[in-house]
N, C-alpha and C positions, 0 to 999 in steps of 0.2 A: 505495499499499499503506498501511495507520495506520498512524502511531506505534508502535503497542503490536506488531503484528505482525514491524514489522521487528527492535524490541527482542529477540521471541522468535526470529524467526529468527537476528539475530545469537550469540543468547545459547547458541542449540543448536549452532551453528556452534563457537563455542568452546568449550564442553563434548568433541563431539567431536572436534576437534584437538588439545583437551590429551590425551585417550583413546587419541588415536594416538601423541604425542610421547611418551607415559608410558613403554615400553618403554625408550627411546633412554635410560634413567636408572638399569636392571639392566643387574647380569649375567645373560647366557643359562642359567644355572642357576637366579639367582633367578625369572626368569621360568616355565622350566619348574614351577619346585614354583607358583607362585602359579597358582590357577585363576580370575582375570580378569586379568590381563593378558596382554596378547599376546605371539606368542610371535616377531615378526619386527619388527626396530626399526632402527635409523638402526646402518647398518655405519660401520667404520673403517676409514678408508684406511693403504696399506702405512709410511706417514708419519707416524701416530698410533698404531696397535697393532704396529709390528713387521714384520717379515718379509723377504722376496729378492728381490733386482730383479738381473736380467739383461738382457743385450744378445746377443743371441745374432746370430751369421752363417751363412750357409749357404755349405755347400762350393761353391763356385763349378766349381770342375775337377773335381770329382768331378758334378757335375751337366753340365758341358759330355759329361764323356767316356761317362757313362751314355747320351746323345744320339746320340752315337757309337756308341758301342755298338750300339744300338739299327738307326742306319743300316746296320751294319755285318751286322745279321740279317739284312733287308728286303735288302738287296743281295744277299747269299750265297741267298738263297730264288729270287731272280729270274735271278742266273746260271745255279744249277740246274736251273731250269727251261728255259733255251735250249740248255742241253748245253754249257755253260763252265764245272764245278766245277773245272777243273783253273786261274781265275783264282785268284788269292789275295789273301787280303784281311786284311792286318796292320793293329793300332791302335798308333802310333808316341806313344811319352811325351808331345811336346807339342801331342796333342789333333788329329794329322791322322790320317785312314786312308790309307794307300797301299794303292794296288790295280794287280795286277802286270801288268794286261793295258792297253793303251793304244789299243788298235786301236778306227776309230771307232764298230762295233759298238757294245763298253763303253761308248763316249762317248753315245750316245743313250739308252741304256737307264738310264746317273744322269741325262741330264738330264730326261727323260722322266718317272723316280720322283721325282728330286726336283729341282725347278723351282727352289730359293733356292739350293742347295749353290753353296760357290765350288771350282773344279776347276782344278789347275793341273799341267799335262803336264812331264813330267820325265824326257826319253830314251824309252825302253819303259814306264813307270812313272805312274801316275796321283797323287795327293793331294787328299785331300779335308777340304777345311775346313768349319767352319758360319759362314752370314753374321752380322754383326754382330747385325741383326734375330734371327735365329733362336737366337744365344748368349740376348739379351736375354728370348724369350719361354720359354726354355728357365728361367733364372732365376729369372720370373713365376712359371712354372708351379710350380716348385719350395717359392718360400717360401706360394705359396696352400696347398699339399698340405701342406708340412709345419705352418701355422696350422691347418688341419682338427687334425691329429694330435694337435699339441698342447694344444687346448681339450677334445680326448676325454681326454686322458691327466689333466690338472689337474685336470678334473670328477670324474675318477675316484680323487683324491687327496680330494675332499672340501672343496676349500679356496673360502672363499667370496668370493665380487668380485674373483675374477685377473683381471689386465689381460694379453692376449694382445694383440698386434698388431703391424701391419707398420712398421720401420722403416727408411724411407728405402725404396732400389731391392731389397736383399741381407740383412737387418736384419730383427729382430724381435724386440720387447720383450717380458721376460715378467714381469710382478710378481706375488707372492704374499703377502698378508697373512694374520697371523697367529705361530704356532708353528709353525714347519716345521725338520724335519731338513733341511740344509742339503744332506748327502751324499747322502740317499733323493733329495731332489728333482732332484740334477745329475744321476744316474741316470738318473732318466724322461726325464730330456731329453735326454742324450746317447746314450742306446742307440738303435739303428736297430731293433732290435728284431724281425729279419728272418727271419720261423720257415720253418723248411721239410722235409718228410718224403721221406724218401729211402732208397732199398733198399742193403743192406749185400753187398758183394762179396766182401769180404775184412776180415780184424781181423789188428793184430797190437800189439804194446806202446809201439810209435812209429813216428815216422813211417822212421827208417832203416832199420827192419826189414822195414816194409813196403815200401817202393822194392826194395829188396835181393832181394823177390821176384819184380823185375817187372824186369830188369835192359834189357830192349827199350825200356821206358818204360809209364804205366800207361793211353796210350793218352788224345788227347782230348774224348774224352765222358767220362772219367771223373777222381775227383777225389779228393784225403782231407781228411778233417776230422776234427779231435782230441775226447778230454774229458778236462777239466782235473781236478784235485785243488785243492783249499782252495787252496795255494801257487802254484797257476799250474801244476804240473810236468804235463808229458804223461802221463796213466792209458793210453787206449788209445788207437788211428788204426785210421782205419776208412778203407777204399776205398769209394767210393756213387758213384752216377752225377751226373753233371755236372748232367741235369735234374730239376727235382726234382717226385717224384708229386704231393705236394701242397702251395700254401703257405698261409701264413696270411691270405694275400685270402680264402680261400674260408671263415673261419670265423663263426660267427653266436654263439658266445658264448664267453667264457673266465671261471672262477670259481674260487677260492680252496677249498678242501678237504683234507680228511684221507682216508688210507688205512683200513684194516683194523687198521694197527698205528699208528695216530693220527699218522700221518709226515702233513709240508704236503705236497701234492699241485695241481697246477691242471686241474679238470674242463675241457674243450673240446667243443664243437656245432660241427659243421659244417653248412652250408646245403647244400642240395638238391643244388647239383651236386658240393659237395665229398663226400657223403654216396656218392653212387651211386660217385663214384672210389675211393672208402676201401671201400665195401664191395666191390665189385670187386676190386681188387687185392690183401685181404687175403685173400677167399676163394682167388685162386691164389696165394697167397704163404704157405700156412701152413709153421711150423717155417723160418721165413727171418728174419733180424734186419730191422727195420726203423727206421732211427736219424733220432732226433727232436733239429733243429736249430736253434739260434738265434744270429743272427749268427755263425754258420759253427765256435761251438762246439757238441759233441755233448751235449743235455743227457742222453740217456738212448737206447740201443738195445735195445727188448725184443723176445723172439723174438714174432712171430706163431703165438696160441696156435688161432684159431679165427678164424670171417669176423669183423670188427666194422665196424657201421654208422654212427649219427650221435655216438655220443657216443666220448669215449674221455677218458685223460686221462694227461698230461706227469707222470713221478716224475724225481726226481734229488736231488741232495745240496743242498734249501731250506731254509732257514728260514721261518718262517711269514708274515716281511714279504719276504723276498724272493718268495716262493709269488706273494703278492698281486699286490708291482708288475707281477711278470712277465704275471699276469693282467689288469690294466690295459693294460700294455703293448700285450698281443694286441688283447684289446677295440678300442684306438684304432684299431691298424694299425699298419706298420712307416711309417718316417720313410723318404719316398724320398731324400733327400737329408744325410747327415749333416752335425751343425749343430756349429758350434765358438761354445765361449764367448768372446766378447769383453771382457765387463763383467763383474763380480759383486759387488753390495753387497748388504751386510746389516745390516738395523735391528732394536735392541736394544727389546724393551716396557719396559724403562725409560724409553729416549730418546723413546719415543712418549707413556710418559705423563708426562712433562717437557714435551713441546709440546701436550697437551692443557690441563695447569695454564696454561700462560702464554698459550694462545690465550684461554681463558676467563677469563683475568685482564685481558684486552687489550678483551673484549668489555664487561667490568665499568668496565672505568674508561672507555670513550668510552662506553657507554653512559649512565655518570654525569657525563658531561661535557654527554652530550646533557640529560639530565633538568635536570641548575642552568640552563641558558644558554637551553632553553625557559622553564622556572617564572620566573626572572627576567625573561627579555623579553619572556613575552606572559603568563602570567600565569595568571589562570584556563583561558584557552585552552590555554594550553603545558601546563596538567595533565591536560587531556582527551586533546590530542597524545601522551603519554607514557603513558596507557589504549591506546589504539591501537596503539603501538610496542611496547608487552608483549604485545597480541594479536597483532601481527605476528610476531612471534620465536614466539609458540607456533602459529602458522599454518604458517609454514617448517620447522619442526620436526616438525610432525603430516605435512603432505605429504611429507617427506625420510622418513619411516616409514615411511608408508605405501605409498611404492613403493620401500622398499627401497636407496636412495640411499645414496654411497659418502661419506662426509665427510672430507675431506683436509684438511691443514696451509692451504694457499688455500683449503679450502672454509670454513673458519675466519675469512680475510679476507674470504671474502663476506659471512658474519654481522656482521661488522663493518661495511662499505662498504655494508650493507643499512640497516645501525641509522641510518645520515647518509642514505641517498636517502627512506627512509621520511621522517626529521623534515625532510628538502628539501622534500619535496609538501603537508606541512602549514605550511610557513614559505610558498611559494607563494599555497596558499590565505589564509592570514588578513592577508597582507598585501593582497591583494584586496578582504577584508575590510573592512581600515582606508581604502583609498579612498575605499567605499562609503560607509562612517559619515563619512568627514571630505564626501563629498558630500550629505548631511544626509540619506539614507537613514535607517530604524529599523532597529533591531537586526533582527528578523526579514529584513527584505528585503533588508539587505546582507549576511545569511549568505548567504539565495538568490543573490544575485548574485554573491558572493566564490566559489563552488561550480560556479554556473553558465561564469563567463570563467575562469575557472583549470583548469576541465577538459580544456581543447584543449590547454593548453603543459601537463598533468600527463604528459597521454597522449603528445604528440609527441617528449616528455624522455627517456620510457623505452619506448616502443618502441622508439627508436634504440639504447638501450641493450640491449634483448632483442634485436637484431639480434647484437648483436656477441656474446652469451651464446650464440646457437643457434649461431654459427659456431664458441666455444669448446667446446662441446657436439658437435659433428660431428666435425671437425677435429682437438680434442684431445684425449689420450690421458693417462690415471693424473691426476697432481693438476690437472692442467691442464684437465681435465675435469670433477672436482671443483667448481674453481672456477666453469664452468659450468655446473653443476643450481645450486651454492649460489646460483648471479647471476641468474639462471633465474626461481626457484622465489620467490627474493628481492621480484626487481620483478612478477614478479605480485600477489601477496599486500602489499606496499608501497602501489601502486595503488589495491587492493580494500579495504585499511584506511585509507586519506586519506580516499579520495570517498565512501565507504559507512561506517566504524565513526565516522571524525572527525563525517560530518556527523551521522548519528543521535546521540552523544553533545551536540552543540549542539544539535539540537532536541530533547532531553532537559529540558538547561537554560532554554531559552526557553518550555518547557509549563510549566512552573514560572510562571510571569507574572511572570519577570526583564525589566526594562527595560533596561537596560546588562548590555553583555558587555564585560569586564576580555579587553582583547588587544591 
């Protein structure tokens, strides 16, 4: 390629990268007002723009207990199939399942149905315990499901570039950059938001009065659910069937809306399976009450006035924000296991702005020191290297803006490191050229030989660093991953600018007939 075309291509690259980097220097409002600046730019991480950091732990005891409840349900069904309904199954507080019959027939049934469960015989009863491998698989499955639900919930809040990742075996790291209401976000993370629709069998002002109506007990197939006032006091107690008619798992969508009186409600839509069940049930239970229960609290218990199909609405004493958050939680699904917040930190925007100022200052100071050294030591060639270095920074910011990457405080450190690495490549090239000049070669031949002989050295050095950057990208989380992004893009840009841009600038100087090169 001729020198002219090389100059044109590098010039076009510089202009396009500058255009891609430009939005990163303007606020979101300024981008939207402008007709020519791109809307998407570089995102700032939690440590630069402020936000909230959580370390969550899944409730492993509840996870194991839920799995034992599943085992209990399956075993109950299998025992009933062989006419052993007299066998009692009791879930103990120490997460053991007690079986009242230790006969050989029951033991064989358990062994056939649950191959890896631990069984301990105690006279006439059996104690079933999950194995360690089974426990681990339950916890891992719970973490995966919780991650999926949390991602949907955080996306529903409109948070840009959140970090939601596993941390160890039973913990989850959540970082939300930006100005977020901590109490609202905490509620979104902690609430299991399990939605159930159950037929109301009886109602009373409180649990005591409702229980008093059934001196022999309400029965194992029924339970009491309560509705609460704003002060958490009980407003009504409902006797409902223990088995729900429908759950949130059958929801297709849930959105904030307003009723005819302009009160916030949640509009929902069932999937095909839920629609069929709901339509048949409401048609057969007109003038009966249906309790809408979220996390064991009755949100409302309307009367069924006609057959209802795919769409419905949940009314309650909601604010618009509460209805919107409930919609987000219902769309994302219920958390399979409760989460415990082990660590919570907030970073204010003022602290983030101070970090940005100090980071920019460090880049300017480090860059100024590099500029002085290169010009003093390499003179004209050093000045050309500085021009390539400036283009290198523009390319890095342009590529990060194009990718919508997140800049963190370690990422700024990566930019400072990139400045030094970019100059290091030029130092290798210039020293090679010096050696060729001392060997008596002409300036043009020395430049050609210097670039040719230094190319492999530069590539080898940067490829090894790139491997480390890729590892940080793949395994790192949050700020560590941000450092890996900046480092990876910086390495690629530095190699290009050293081998292509610096060579172009030197060739331009030599094309004007220069017989000597100050290097």
